[in-house]
C-alpha positions as a Python dict, from the first residue, in 0.01 Angstrom:
ca = {
    (1, 'M'): (0, 0, 0),
    (2, 'L'): (119, -324, 146),
    (3, 'E'): (285, -174, 421),
    (4, 'E'): (-37, 1, 515),
    (5, 'L'): (-206, -353, 474),
    (6, 'Q'): (32, -466, 719),
    (7, 'R'): (-22, -186, 942),
    (8, 'L'): (-385, -261, 908),
    (9, 'Q'): (-347, -645, 972),
    (10, 'A'): (-74, -500, 1258),
    (11, 'H'): (-345, -306, 1379),
    (12, 'I'): (-643, -532, 1345),
    (13, 'A'): (-454, -802, 1547),
    (14, 'A'): (-364, -584, 1787),
    (15, 'L'): (-776, -497, 1794),
    (16, 'K'): (-846, -827, 1814),
    (17, 'A'): (-608, -887, 2097),
    (18, 'Q'): (-770, -582, 2273),
    (19, 'V'): (-1090, -681, 2161),
    (20, 'E'): (-1022, -1103, 2318),
    (21, 'H'): (-870, -892, 2621),
    (22, 'Y'): (-1179, -703, 2662),
    (23, 'E'): (-1423, -1004, 2630),
    (24, 'Q'): (-1217, -1174, 2891),
    (25, 'Q'): (-1247, -849, 3139),
    (26, 'N'): (-1623, -836, 3013),
    (27, 'Q'): (-1651, -1210, 3128),
    (28, 'L'): (-1430, -1201, 3444),
    (29, 'L'): (-1693, -865, 3509),
    (30, 'Y'): (-1997, -1044, 3437),
    (31, 'S'): (-1889, -1370, 3623),
    (32, 'T'): (-1798, -1136, 3927),
    (33, 'Q'): (-2146, -928, 3873),
    (34, 'T'): (-2317, -1219, 3882),
    (35, 'D'): (-2141, -1357, 4191),
    (36, 'Q'): (-2192, -1017, 4363),
    (37, 'A'): (-2556, -1031, 4247),
    (38, 'E'): (-2562, -1396, 4377),
    (39, 'R'): (-2390, -1294, 4664),
    (40, 'Y'): (-2580, -973, 4723),
    (41, 'E'): (-2941, -1163, 4673),
    (42, 'A'): (-2820, -1429, 4969),
    (43, 'E'): (-2762, -1115, 5185),
    (44, 'I'): (-3041, -938, 5063),
    (45, 'E'): (-3243, -1272, 5139),
    (46, 'Q'): (-3070, -1319, 5497),
    (47, 'K'): (-3102, -932, 5548),
    (48, 'N'): (-3506, -996, 5489),
    (49, 'A'): (-3513, -1321, 5698),
    (50, 'T'): (-3318, -1095, 5977),
    (51, 'I'): (-3607, -793, 5906),
    (52, 'S'): (-3886, -1084, 5933),
    (53, 'H'): (-3712, -1216, 6231),
    (54, 'K'): (-3660, -887, 6408),
    (55, 'Q'): (-4006, -778, 6282),
    (56, 'Q'): (-4120, -1082, 6472),
    (57, 'E'): (-3917, -1023, 6778),
    (58, 'I'): (-4093, -673, 6787),
    (59, 'E'): (-4426, -800, 6713),
    (60, 'R'): (-4387, -1017, 7019),
    (61, 'L'): (-4198, -773, 7253),
    (62, 'T'): (-4500, -527, 7175),
    (63, 'E'): (-4702, -802, 7262),
    (64, 'K'): (-4519, -851, 7574),
    (65, 'A'): (-4529, -478, 7645),
    (66, 'S'): (-4839, -481, 7604),
    (67, 'Q'): (-4919, -731, 7847),
    (68, 'T'): (-4655, -579, 8080),
    (69, 'N'): (-4866, -230, 8028),
    (70, 'K'): (-5182, -453, 8166),
    (71, 'Q'): (-5030, -598, 8451),
    (72, 'L'): (-4879, -230, 8527),
    (73, 'K'): (-5223, -97, 8522),
    (74, 'Q'): (-5321, -415, 8743),
    (75, 'M'): (-5068, -368, 8970),
    (76, 'T'): (-5119, 7, 9001),
    (77, 'Q'): (-5502, -44, 9075),
    (78, 'D'): (-5412, -317, 9321),
    (79, 'A'): (-5144, -89, 9458),
    (80, 'A'): (-5434, 155, 9496),
    (81, 'A'): (-5678, -62, 9640),
    (82, 'L'): (-5373, -205, 9922),
    (83, 'A'): (-5278, 165, 9980),
    (84, 'D'): (-5694, 223, 10069),
    (85, 'R'): (-5698, -38, 10242),
    (86, 'Y'): (-5408, 17, 10443),
    (87, 'N'): (-5513, 349, 10533),
    (88, 'R'): (-5878, 202, 10643),
    (89, 'L'): (-5624, -76, 10863),
    (90, 'E'): (-5439, 203, 11003),
    (91, 'K'): (-5709, 374, 11098),
    (92, 'S'): (-5915, 93, 11249),
    (93, 'C'): (-5563, 56, 11435),
    (94, 'N'): (-5576, 389, 11574),
    (95, 'D'): (-5926, 372, 11690),
    (96, 'L'): (-5822, 22, 11866),
    (97, 'K'): (-5570, 176, 11980),
    (98, 'N'): (-5815, 478, 12150),
    (99, 'R'): (-6029, 209, 12264),
    (100, 'F'): (-5751, 15, 12421),
    (101, 'Q'): (-5617, 353, 12568),
    (102, 'E'): (-6012, 421, 12690),
    (103, 'L'): (-6027, 51, 12860),
    (104, 'L'): (-5717, 76, 13018),
    (105, 'A'): (-5843, 427, 13198),
    (106, 'E'): (-6180, 226, 13279),
    (107, 'R'): (-5959, -91, 13455),
    (108, 'N'): (-5757, 205, 13640),
    (109, 'E'): (-6090, 350, 13755),
    (110, 'L'): (-6236, 17, 13804),
    (111, 'R'): (-5945, -91, 13996),
    (112, 'V'): (-5968, 226, 14218),
    (113, 'A'): (-6322, 131, 14292),
    (114, 'Q'): (-6227, -223, 14359),
    (115, 'E'): (-5978, -116, 14606),
    (116, 'K'): (-6239, 156, 14768),
    (117, 'L'): (-6479, -106, 14780),
    (118, 'H'): (-6255, -362, 14941),
    (119, 'H'): (-6154, -92, 15199),
    (120, 'Q'): (-6502, -64, 15247),
    (121, 'Q'): (-6591, -402, 15284),
    (122, 'Q'): (-6310, -464, 15505),
    (123, 'Q'): (-6436, -172, 15720),
    (124, 'S'): (-6769, -281, 15695),
    (125, 'Q'): (-6646, -640, 15798),
    (126, 'L'): (-6486, -477, 16089),
    (127, 'Q'): (-6824, -295, 16203),
    (128, 'I'): (-7028, -643, 16133),
    (129, 'E'): (-6767, -795, 16372),
    (130, 'A'): (-6781, -503, 16618),
    (131, 'L'): (-7179, -551, 16598),
    (132, 'Q'): (-7187, -906, 16644),
    (133, 'Q'): (-6971, -868, 16992),
    (134, 'E'): (-7214, -609, 17082),
    (135, 'R'): (-7486, -803, 17014),
    (136, 'A'): (-7321, -1078, 17186),
    (137, 'R'): (-7247, -867, 17512),
    (138, 'L'): (-7627, -743, 17457),
    (139, 'L'): (-7774, -1037, 17432),
    (140, 'Q'): (-7537, -1155, 17710),
    (141, 'K'): (-7704, -823, 17953),
    (142, 'N'): (-7997, -926, 17818),
    (143, 'E'): (-8012, -1269, 17961),
    (144, 'L'): (-7816, -1158, 18280),
    (145, 'A'): (-8092, -864, 18310),
    (146, 'Q'): (-8350, -1151, 18201),
    (147, 'A'): (-8245, -1384, 18507),
    (148, 'K'): (-8275, -1093, 18739),
    (149, 'V'): (-8604, -1035, 18649),
    (150, 'E'): (-8711, -1414, 18673),
    (151, 'A'): (-8510, -1383, 18999),
    (152, 'I'): (-8724, -1097, 19119),
    (153, 'I'): (-9052, -1255, 18995),
    (154, 'Q'): (-8978, -1566, 19203),
    (155, 'H'): (-8881, -1367, 19495),
    (156, 'L'): (-9197, -1182, 19447),
    (157, 'N'): (-9389, -1490, 19420),
    (158, 'V'): (-9230, -1618, 19735),
    (159, 'L'): (-9296, -1321, 19905),
    (160, 'G'): (-9663, -1323, 19770),
    (161, 'G'): (-9623, -1143, 19491),
    (162, 'A'): (-9928, -1347, 19338),
    (163, 'E'): (-10114, -1037, 19484),
    (164, 'D'): (-9966, -788, 19278),
    (165, 'P'): (-10172, -647, 19015),
    (166, 'H'): (-9812, -559, 18776),
    (167, 'I'): (-9717, -945, 18800),
    (168, 'D'): (-9888, -993, 18485),
    (169, 'D'): (-9756, -691, 18339),
    (170, 'I'): (-9371, -817, 18424),
    (171, 'H'): (-9457, -1202, 18317),
    (172, 'Q'): (-9603, -1026, 17946),
    (173, 'I'): (-9263, -799, 17898),
    (174, 'V'): (-9024, -1128, 17991),
    (175, 'Q'): (-9203, -1314, 17702),
    (176, 'L'): (-9170, -1023, 17495),
    (177, 'K'): (-8821, -986, 17534),
    (178, 'Q'): (-8769, -1419, 17495),
    (179, 'E'): (-8971, -1340, 17169),
    (180, 'D'): (-8722, -1068, 17053),
    (181, 'V'): (-8397, -1271, 17113),
}
């Protein structure tokens, strides 16, 4: 029994050593667990802060996307308005181009008419000059005829034409001729 008691004491000592060993391991595990729990809590706080930061960034990006969509919508409307305005300007430009072509055609017609009128004016000027020369020639001829008639009247007066009944008619014709000139 003594042996058994010694064996039991040895067993108890071994169990005590084992319990101490397990308690040390348990303490070590507990401190490791506590450290890990603190580290995990710190990581969780960090992750929560990151998540919060990311959520704020998502909200900011969502707001920015909303503003960008509004700007895109406005730009699309502006682009449509500009395209419409461009089409109207292009139509106006084509209308102006057609009007310009019409004006060029009219200008060319007016130039042709001007050249025609200029040619007619030159012809008329030549005719006027010819008529003036003809008039001058006729006036000269008229003056010669008048001088001859006066010479004849004087000659008749000298010859005694005062008794001639046609002498008054001849004087009236000479006066009418002088008034026409």
